N, C-alpha and C positions, 0 to 999 in steps of 0.2 A: 553240488552245483556251485560254481564260482559267483562272485558278486556281480560281475558283468552280466552273467546269464540271469541272475535274479532280477536285476534292474530291467532287463528287456522283457522278461516273462510277466512281471507284475507291474511294469510301467511306473516304477518308483525312481525318483531322482537319487543318484548315488550319494549325495550329501545327506539326504533324509535317511537312507539306509545306515550310513555310518553314525548318524545321530542316534538311531535306535540302538546300535551296538555299543557306542561309547557311553550311553546312559543306562545300559543293562536291560533294556526292554527285550533285546534279542541277544542270545549268547551262542553264536555258532562256534563249532570247534575250529581250531587252527591246525593246518597241516602244511609243513614246509614254509611257515611264515605267512600263509594266506588263509583267509577265512573260507570255510567250506560249509555251505548250507545243506545239512543232511535232511532226511525226511522229517525228523522231529522239529528241527528249527523252521522248516518250511511250514509245518502245521501251525507253529506258534505265530509266524508272520501272517499267515492267512487269518488266524483268529484276531490278531492285532488289527488288521485291516478291516475286518468285520466290525470290531468294537468301535473303530473310528467312524464307520458309517452310522453307528448308533449314537454318535456325538459324545462318546465318553471322553473325558480329558485324559491326557497321557499319564497323569499321576494315578488315576483310577485303573487305567489299562495295565500299568506296571503292577499294581496290587493284584489284579485278577490273574495276570500271568504268573505272579509269585505263588498265589494259592494253588494254581494248577500244577506248578512245579513241585509244591510241597506234597500234595496228596491226590492230585487229579480229582479233587472235590469228592473223595470217597467218604470222608467223615461227615457226620451230621452237622457238626459245627461249621465246616467249610460250606456245606450246602446252604445252611441258614444264612451265612454271610453273603454267599453268592446271590441268594434271593433278595436280601436286604439292599445290596448294591444296585441290583436291577430295579428294585422298587424305588430307591432314591433317584435313579436316573429317569424313571418314568415320571416322577413328580417334578424333577428339574425341567424335563422337556415340556411338560404341561405348563409350568410357570413361564418358560421362555416363549412357548407358543402364544400365551396370552399377551406377553409383552410385545411380541412381533405383530400380533393382530392389532393391538392398540397403536403401535407405531405406524403400521400400514394405514390405519384410518387417519392419523394425524398428517402423514405425508400426502394422502389423498386430498385432505382439506387444504393443505398448503399449495398443492398443485392447482386446485380449483381457484385459489386466490391469485396465484401467479398468472394463470391463463386469462383471468378477467382483464379487460382493458383498464389501464390505470386512469384514475380521475384526471380530468383535463387540468385542474388547478387554476389558479388566478393568473390571467394574462398580465404581465408586467412590462414596463418600459423604463425609460429614464425618469426617475422620481422627480416630480415638480419641485419638491422641497430640497432637492440637491442641485438644482440648476445654478444656484448662487455659488457653487464650488467651481464652476467653469469660467474660463476666460480665454481670450486669444493667446496662444503661446508665443506669438511674435511681438505684439505691441502691448499685451496685457489688457486690452480693451474688452468691452462687454460683447458677448456673442448674441446675435439677434436670431430668433426663431422665424422661419418662413415656411408657409404651406404645411403647417403642423397638423397631424392627426393625433388627438390626445383625449384623455379623460381628465377629471379633476385631479387625479393623482399621478398619472403617468403620461409621458410623451412617447408615442409609438413610432411615428415617422415625422421627420422634419428636416429642413435644410438649416444649417448653422452658418452665419456669415459675420465677418467683422469688417469695419470700414477700411481697414488696411489691406483688404484683399484676401485674407485667410478664409477658408471655407472647410466645412466638414458636414457630416450628415448623421441623422439618427435613422437607422433602419432596423426594423424588427425589435425595437426597444433597446438597441445597442448604439452607442456613439462610435462612429467609425470615421477615422481621419484618413487622409490620403497617404499617410506613411505606412506602407505595406511591406511585408517581408520580401527580401530579395535574396536571402541565402539559399543556396542549392542544397544545404545540408540539414534543413529543418522543414517540417511539414506539420499541419494540424493533426492532433491525435485525439479524435472525438470518441474513440472506442477504448482508450487506455492501452493501446497496443504496446506502447513503450515500456510499460511496467507490469503487464498482465502476468508474465511468467516469472516474476521475482520469487526466489525461494522463500519458504516459510521462515527460515532463520533470519534472513535479511529483513523481512517484513516485521519480525518481532523487534528488531532494532528500531524500526520506524515507530512501532507502538510505544517502545520505551521513551523515545524522544517526544512523542505525543503527550505522554503523561507529564513529562517535565514541563512542557509548554503550558499544558492545561493548568497545572498547579500554579505556575507563576502568573498566568493571566488572571486567574480567579482571585489570587491574593493581592495583586498589584493594580489592576485596572478597573476603575469604576465604570458604570455604564454611561451612555450618552457621549461616546467617543466616535470620531471618524477614523476608521481603519483603512489601510491600503494593502493590497496583496497583488503582486505582479508575477509575470511569467507562469501563469497557471496552466499553460499547456504542458509544462514540465511536471508540476505538482500543485494541487489546489488544496491547501490545508483546511480552509474554512468550509469547503464543500462537505467534509465529513465531520465538522465540528461546529455546526450551526448553533448548537446549544450554548456555546460560549457568548453568543451575541444576543443583545436585548433589543426590544422594539425601539428603544431610544438611541441605539447605535446606528451608524451608517457605514457601509462597506463599499469601497472603490476597488473594482477588480480590473486589472489591466493585462492585456495580452496582445501579441502581434496578429493572432488569428481570430477573425470574427466567427469562424466555424466552431472553434473550441468554446468560445464564449456563449454562442447560441446553444450548444449542447448542454453546457452546465446550467445555463439559464432555464432551459426546459426542465431539467432534473430538479432544480431548486424550487421552481414553481409548483411541481407536483408534490414535493416534500412539505411545502408551506414556507412562506417568507418569514424569516425571523426578524428582519429589519429592512430598511430601504437599501437597495443595492444598485450602484451605478457601474455599468459595464462599459469599458472603453477599449476599443480596438486601435492600437497605435504601436508603431515600431520605430520609435525615436526617443531621444532623451528629453523631449519637450512635449509631454502630453498636455492637452488643453485644460489645465487645472490652475486655479488661483494659487498664489504663493501663501505658505503658512496656514494651510487648512487641515493638515493630517496630524492626528494625535498619536496614532500607533501604526507601526508597520509590521506585517508578517512576512518573513523571509524563510520559506521552507524550500531549500534547494534553488531559490531564485538567483542568488549570487553565483552559484555554480553554473546554472543554466546561462546566465548572462555571459560568463567567461568562455562559453563554447564559441561565442561569436564576437566578443569584445575583450579588450585588455584591461579596462578600468574596473573599479568596484561599483557595482550597480547601486549600492546604497548611497554612495556619494552623489550620484545623479539626482537622487530624491531630495537632497538637502533643501533646495529652494521651496519645496512644497510642504516641509515639515514645520509644525509649530515649535515654539521654544521648549526644549527638554522633551521632545517627542520620544516615545518609548518604542524600542525595537525588540522583537522576539523572532528567533529563527533557529535554523539547524544548518550548520555548514558541514559538507561532506569533504573528507580529506583522506589521502593515502599516507600511510606510514611505510616508508621504504617501498614505494610503489612505482619504481622506475620503469618496469616492463609495461605496466598498465598505462602509464603516462605516454610512453612511446606509441602504444597502440591508439590511445585517444587522439594524439596529435596527427597520426596517420589517417584515422577515420574522420576527424574534424580539423581540416587544415586551417580553419579560421580561429581555432581555439587558442586561448592564452596559455603559455607554458606554466603560468602561475596558478592555473585552475587546480583545485584539489590540494592546495598548498596552505596549510593552516597558519604557518608563520606569516606568509604574505597577507592572508586575510586579516589577521589581528593587527598587523602593521598598518595596513590601509585603513582599517577601522579607526585607528588612533587619530586620523586627520580630523574627523568630525564627530566621533562618537566615543563614549566612555563605556567600556564593557564592565558591567557590574557583577555579573555572575555567569558562570559557564560550567559545563560538565561534559565528560566523555561517556557516551551511552554504550560504548563497546564497538566491536568491529565485525565485519563480515569477511570471510575468506573466499566466498564464492557467491557472486550476485546472479549467477545463472546465465543462460543464453537468451538474452532479450535485447531489444533495441535501446532501452534506456541506459542500462549499465553494462552492455555487452563488451565494453572495452576493459572491464575489470578482469585481470588475469587471476585465475584461482590460485590461492595460496598467499596473495598479497593482501594486506590489511586495509580495508575500506572502513573508516571510522565515521560516526555521526556525532557531531558536537553541537548540542543546543546552547543558546546564549541569550542573555537579557542585557540590553544596552540602552543608553540614553544619549540624545544628541547633546554635544557640548554647547555651552553658551557661545553664541556667535559674537565676535568683536566687530562693532560697526566700522 
């Protein structure tokens, strides 16, 4: 019987059959340069398949086939070894059965926990003790609350007005300005559709950069600071790293989409609030914040995301809001010899800057207002998968992740 006939008769992949042959589990005779399965070889194949159904590992199956070839188990010694092998397998299956039973019970308990409705959590809004961070972006005047629905700690609904005519609103605990997204190439991603299908190897690079940021934040930043993170629709670092924040910290979260902010706000409320968080929905370079109030900035892909729609460096826009020697922590994504990927990016996002994913441009622009103290290359991905977030990355081109720590330069009056 030829190999093709064996494959069809026993429903075995041809690669599997060649694996058995190449590793000596099956030794069919060769005639005219082709393997021929005689009756003896077919019997060995049938026994091999039976032993596989008994969950024997291939190494043990090979040993049993060898014993059969030596004496067909005629000697007492071979019979004894055969019984010992089957006895060992019976004990192994019993042990694995107990493990599987225990694992099944643990999975059942986990499913029960997952199927329960999550706790509602504490309803939050704009923290009262962060209202002093706000001001009119036009005249820098004080914003007045009108028709407020609030508790002692949070403002849930309110109108915000300035004497110069500027107005905004607090809705569902989020400060929402009238500056809304107008780009046709962006949308709120409340289900993480942009990055849900990232390959595991790419996500491992993310994790490596997380570790770098975590170490530097813990070693350099005392508690009691005002943090700012923007463009969280692209990536929200602190959402998965709330343990880095203390009750004495404050976090300002800015994004153009209120839907994204509401989704994250609900998740964080269920997890438990690590500190006061002010959510601002704004799509402009002038959020309603006082100047010089931010101690630390988190930029995880925010600069890259900004350059999908604008030509300037996002961090330079933040300078008026930063305290003296404000500290910046971030991860910049860049291509090394990524010409084809960049052409696809510019075709998919016509508003994008051609300097996006350009590490030389990034550090050159940083020099205007910031001093990069430490940086590292966490490695690169050759394939970011077929997803909306990084789908322009052509497989084979290097997409690097570069974490950095920087400080604002002293401003000359």
